[in-house]
Phi, psi and omega in degrees: 000134176266135175258121184250110182252344186210161187305319181300322178292321177300311179298322179301310183289327176293321178294335178283355176111359176290146182274334184202167173236149179261133182229023186300311181296319179299320182284332173293319181290322182213092184306332181266017185300320180297319177297318179294325176298325178294326185270331184240118182300324182253028179300137180231143177286141181260011177299131180269001177058037176278345181069017176303318182300320179292319181299331183257000187292336181265354183238329184224173174303129180293126182201154175283136181298340181285346184237021180285149176276325182274155180271135177282150174301146183305320181296324177288321176302315180294321179295318179297313177303315180297318181294320183285347175276346181292000000 
């Protein structure tokens, strides 16, 4: 799996023959990311790739843990921190 964080990487993987890139987590984290990429040559996604958004998509409203209104249980916060350091 390729991780695409910035415009140059998108162009690189498309040039390698990929037909498309997936940006779901980036857009959950920052809905205006595509617009920011147009304005900033070195725009980078701040998604930590913990997959918390994917884990909750079938049970609760899909959302990035960085933008939740409710506070997560401490054990879940610690697990996310551990995943995002990898």
